[in-house]
N, C-alpha and C positions, 0 to 999 in steps of 0.2 A: 504494500500500500504506500502511496506517495505521502509520507509524513516524516517530519523532521523531529528527532528527539535529541535532547541535550544529554548525550552520553559521554561524559568526560573521559571515561576509560578508553572508549573506542577512538576518540580523537587523539589520544596519546600514542596509539599504535602506529609505528612508522612503517607502513607497508613498503617493502622493497628497499628501505633505507635505514633499517634499524642497525645501529652500530654498538649499542650498549644495552645491558639488561634494563627492562622496565618493570617496575613493581606492579603486579597484576592484581594484588589484593590489598585493600586498605586495612587499617588496624581493626576496624570493627568486624571485617570479614574473618580475619585471622583468629578472632575470639571464638569462632566455631559455635555460634549460638543457635544454630538450626535446631528446631524442635522436631524430633522424630518419635514415632510411636513404638518403634522396636529398637531399643538401644543396643541390642545384641547383634544387629545386622549393619554392615557397612552401607548397605543400600537403603537403609531405613525400611519402613514397612512397605509391603506391596500396596498398590493403590487400585482403585476401581477404574475401569475403562482405559486400560493401557495395553490393549491388544490380546494376542492369543496366549493360552496358558503356558506355552513353552517359553515365552518372552523373546522369541527369535524374529519378530517382525523387522522388516526393513521397508521404509516408505519412500516412494517416488513422488516428489512434487511435480505433478504432471502439467505444468504450464510455466511460462515466464512472463515478464512484463509486456512483451510484444505479441503474445499468443492471440490476443484479440484480433490481430490482422490475419489470422488463419495460417495455413501452411501450403506451400506450393504443391499442386497435385491433388489437393483435397478440398472438398467444398467448404469445410470449416474445421476448427480445431478439434471438436469432439470426434469427428470422423477420422482425423489423424491419430488420435489416441486409441480409438477403436481398432484401427489397423495394426497398432503396436501391441495390442493386448497379449498375443502369444509370446512376444519377445519380453514384455513386462513380466509375465508369469515366470519366466526362467530365472528371474533375479529378485523380484519384489513381491511382497505380500499385500501391499495396499498402495493406492494412488490417491494423493491429495489433489482434488480438482478445483478449478477456480470458482469464485462466487457465482452461484447459479442463477440469480434473479436479474430481472431488468434493472438497469442502473443509469444514473445520470452521467457516469463516465464509462469508457469502453472496457476498463479492466474489471469493473464490478464492485469497486470499493465505495461507491456512493449509491447503494441499492435503493430502489423505490418500491415497486410492486412485488412483494415477496412471492406471490403466487404465480407471477408471470415468469416462467423458466426459459423464456426465449432471451438470449443475450448475444453479445458479440462473438461468443464462442460457438454458437449454433442454436437451432431451434430446440424447444422442449422435447420433441420426438427423438431427436438425435442424442440428446442427453440420456433419455431413458434407454435407448438402444445401446449406448456406450456402457452404461452401468450394467445392463444385462449381460453384455459381452464380457466385461471384466469378471462378473460373477461366474459365468460359464468357464472362465479360465482360473477360477479360485482366487481371484484378487478382490480385495475390499475397496470400496469407494468412499472417500472422505470429502465432505463439502466444506468449503471455506465460508464460515458463518460470520457475517458482518452485522452485529447488533448493537454496537456502540452508538450508531447514528443512522439516520435514514433520510433520503431525499423525498420531498413532498410531491403531491400531484398538482396542487394549485395554491394560489394566494388567498389569504383570508381578507376580510373587509378592511383590515388595517395595513394591507400590503405586504404581509409577511408570508413567506412560503412555508406554510405549516398545515396545509390541508391534506389529509391522508385517506380520502374517501375511496380507497380501492375496493374492488368487489370482495376480496378475501384478505383477511389479516390487515384490515385497514387501520385499526386503532383510532383513537381520537386525540385531539390536541392535548388533553390532559396527560396522555401517555408520553408526551414529548416535552411539555413545558409545565413545570410545577414550581411555583415560586419558592425560592430558598432551597431548592433541592437540585435542580438541574438547569443548565443554561443553553440557550440557543447558540449554536456553534459560531455564527457570524457576529456575535455580540448582542444580538437580540433587539427587538423593538422596545423602546423606552417610553414611559409616560402614559401607558394605559393600563387598565385593570386585567388585561388578558394575557400579557406577556411578561417575560422576565425583566426585572430591573437590572441595571448595570451593576456588576460586582457580585452577582450570585455565583456561588461556588459549585464545583463538581462534587463536593463531598469527600469523605475519606473513610478509611477502614483501618482496623488494627488487628494485630496478631502477636502474641508473645510479648506484649508490652511495647511493640514497635508500631508506629502509625504511618500510613501512606496516603498521600493525596491522589485523587483521580485526575485524569488528563482530559483536556477538551480537544475535540476535533473541529477545525474551523470551517469545514466545507458544507455542512448541513446540520440540521437540528439533531441534538442528542436524544437518544431513547431514554426514557425515565424508568430505570429498572426498579426504583423504589416503589413504583405503583404496582400493586398486586395484579391489577387487570392487564398491565403490560406483560408481566411475567407469564400469566396464563396464556396470553396470545403467543409469546415466544415459544412456549412449550408446545402449544398446538401446532405451530409452524414446523418445529423440528420433527415432530412425529409425522406430520404431513410429508416432509421431505423423505423420511424413511420408508414410507409406503410406496411399494413398487408401482402402483397405479399412477403415482405422481412423478417419482424419480427413482427411489430405491437406495438412497444413500445408507451407508453403514455407520458412519461416524463423523466427527467434527474437528475442524481446525478453526478455533475461535480467533478472530482478528481483534487487535487492539484491546486486550483484556485489561490494560492499565486505565481504561476509561470508566470502569464501574467496579463495584465490590465483588471480589472473587467468590463470595458466598453464593452468588447467583449462578455461577458456573456449576457449582455442585447441585443446585436446585434444578437447573436445566438438564443436567446429565442424569440425575435421578429419575426425571420424568421421561427422558427419551432413550435411556440405556444404550449409548453408543458402543460400538466395538472398540473404538479408541477416541479419546479426546485430547487435544493439545492446544494450549493457548499461546498467543504471541505477545510477549512483552520484551522488546529488544533492549534489555538492561544487562549490564555487567555485574550487577549486585546479586550474587547467588542467595544471599539471605532473603532478599525481597522475593525472589522466585520461589524459594522453599516456603516462605510464608504464604504466598499465593496458593500453592498446592494445599498447604495445611488449612488455610481459610476456606477453601472449596470443600473441605471435608475429605481430603485425599481422593478427589473424584475427577481430577484432570492432570495431565502431564503439562509441562511447559517446555519451550525451546531453550536449550542450554547455550545461551549467548556467552556466558562467562567462559565456558570451555572453548568456544569458537574464538574468543578474544585471545585466550592463552595460546592456541595453535597459531593464530595469525602473527603474534609477536615472536613465537618460537621459530617460525619458518619465514619471517618477513624479509630476511636478508640471506642471499646465497653465500655471503662471506662468513656467516655464523649459523649455528643451529642451537638455539638455547633450550636444551633439554630440561634445564632446571625450571623453565616456565611451565612445564607440563605436569610436574609432580615432584615428590620428595624421594630421593634415592634411598634404598634400604628399608622401605616401608611398604605396607600393603594399603591399597585403597586411599591414596592421598592425592589423586589427580585433582588439579584445580578445576573449577567449574562445578556445576551441580552433580555431575557423575561421581565426584569424589565424596559427596555427602549423601545423595539420595537418588541413585541411578534409576530406580524404578519409575521415577517421576520425570526423567529427563529425555527429551528428544534432541539428539545432537545434529549439527548441520555444519556445512562449509559455506555454501552460497544459497541464496534464494532470489525471488523476484524483486526484492528490495536491495539486493546486493549483487548486481550483475553489471557488466560494462554498459555504461550509458544510463543506468538507473541505480544509483547508490544513495539511499535516502534514509538510512537508520543509523547514521553516524559511523558507518563502516564502508570500506572499499572492498572490491572483489578480492578474493583470496589470491595471494601471490602466485604467479604462474611458474616461474623458474626461468632458465636461460634459453632452452631450445623449444622446439615445437611440441614436445610431448607433455609439457606442463607438469614437470616432476614435483615441484613444490605443492601444487594442488593435488597431485596424486598422493603425496605423502600425507597431506591433511586428510584425505579420504581414507588412506590406509589406517590412520589413527582411529577415526570414529568407527570404521567398519570392523576393527578388531577390539574395541573397548565396549564397556557396558552402556546402558541407555538404549534407546531405539534410534538408529541412524535415519536421517532424511537426506536423500540424494536429489539434487536439483537437475531437472530434465535438460536444462541448457548445458550443464556440464556433461551429462550422460550422452547426449545425442549430438551436440552442436560444436564441440570444441576439439574434435579430432579423435581418431580411432584409438590412440594410445590411452587417453583418459577413459574412454568407453570400456576398453578391455580391462584396464586396471580396476575400475569399479565393479565390473562383472566378476572378475576373478576373485577379488578379495571378499566380495559378498558371498560367493559360493564357499570360499574357505571358512568364513565366519559360520555359515549355516551348517556346513558339514562337520564342523568341529565344535558345535554346540555352544558357541558364544551367545549370551543372551543379555537381556537388559539388566540383570543383577549379577553378572560375572565378577569374580574377584580379580583384582589387578595387583600384582607385586612388581614394584618399580625397582629394578636392579641398578640402573645407571640413569642419571639425570644431570647433565653438565653441558658446558659449551662444546658442542660437537657431537653429542650422542644422547639419545633417549633409548632405553632398552627395558622392556617389561615382559613379564609372563602373565597370561590371562587364563583363568580357569581355576578349578578346585585345587587347593593347596596339596602339593605332592603328586598331582595328576593333571597338571596344566595341559590344556589342549593346544595352546598356541603361544607364540612369542613374537615380538616385533622389535626391530631396531630402526631408528631413523638417524641419519648421520649428516655430515656437512661435506665440504669440498673434498673430492677424492676419496680414497679408500684407506688412508693411513691408519688413524685410530679407529675408524669405523669397522674395519675387519677384525679388530681386536676383541670383539664381543660376539660370542655364539652361545646359544642356550646349553644348559647342562645336558650332557649326552644321555644321562640316565632317564630323561623324560621322553626320549624317542621322537623328538621333534625334528625329524630327518628330512622333511620336504620343505622346500623354500621357494617363495615367489619374490624375486628381486628386481628392482628397477634402479638404474644408475644414471647419473647425469654428470658429465665431466665439469669440474669447477662449480658444481652445484650440489643439491641435496640428493640423497639416495636413501632407499629403505629396503628392508627385507622382512617378509612375514614367514615364520617357521610354523609348521603344523604337522599333525599326525595323519588324519584321515584324508585320503586322496580325493581330489576333484579334477574335473576336466578343465584345463587351462587353455584359454583362447590364444 
């Protein structure tokens, strides 16, 4: 979504020009104040609505910022993804699809008529056929749910665009504007009895003694989740989207969850029972993200932006590879980011529609590419998230549009992950974490299924680390770049390598 967030951490990350270590965690983060329900587990307690029982989901983000323009050779974007379904099945368990409703913008992030599933990505009939085809291929479909704000149908008598008299899920003005509770995104109409006055706040929420303010979206009126009638309508719409007669979605990716109290995410998920739910809050503060999950009643995952920030800093320069940015050597389960605290709740990522060339809008730039055409630095980033806990999210732009080397690397490492039983709660023992090398074992202690090393320029000290021979990690998938990054994934159970 095209939105700018003041994320100080991300602005400090020197993509491609990092010459010295950057502190990725502030003192409050180091205090490790996350509240977990299961203190005996490094991953915290398991949560509801985070995929299949095995924990081995890998999600494909099935669109980018320009997908609204379609794909050459296909009538629309939905039909392109439908044609890919058998290929998707070979690597991924779920596809995150774009916002499904009619919208004031082409990308779908200013939705209007929720029940009109015709969009820039294709007509409603093609969306239903796509989801049916994904299901035939044993792939789940996740909808991008934009409920922080909504674009109206008409102006009221005061000239404000706040009339939502759509045939279905129309809501009323009180569901969008409630004095002292929510604010019209454009600042609002002032001076009458029917609209917000200037200075009305978005409200706040608290968890564990920590308080967080909600954000405003400036493009259209905000949805008033404090209103119980609004929440009833949202829940009805989510269940309507799940119904195969309308669309057939299996789960949700919630947009801009920083705009309202996360307790409502738990309410919406309890009512709609998604296969998987993940919320987007592009913050480097893992305490905040953990509190969002906790505040939801442990009923949604969140994207692990802190882990992505750590990776970007670690691999941001080909002159160095700051393994110490990724975790603490000689310890188990100390990866930075949410996966080091509560991996059951974390969806990891490298890039997405808000972090791609030409559209970088959440305080971050596209992940560093590397020196040559193969994108070894980006490959190494994917090698990390695809071998570590949490549920990885792969960006279709990276998977399909940035060259065969990156495509093959993503496919191969995902298959290694799945064949060797790496899941969202896997244990990680970090053996080395220093300038030039990150090396870790993944899996049950004493029976690790996988190991990974990521190194810097050349093979000098990089080749100096191999996993313990007694573990039987005899197979290796290696990618090397002269004067740049290299990585190797060691594993037990064989897979077919492209």
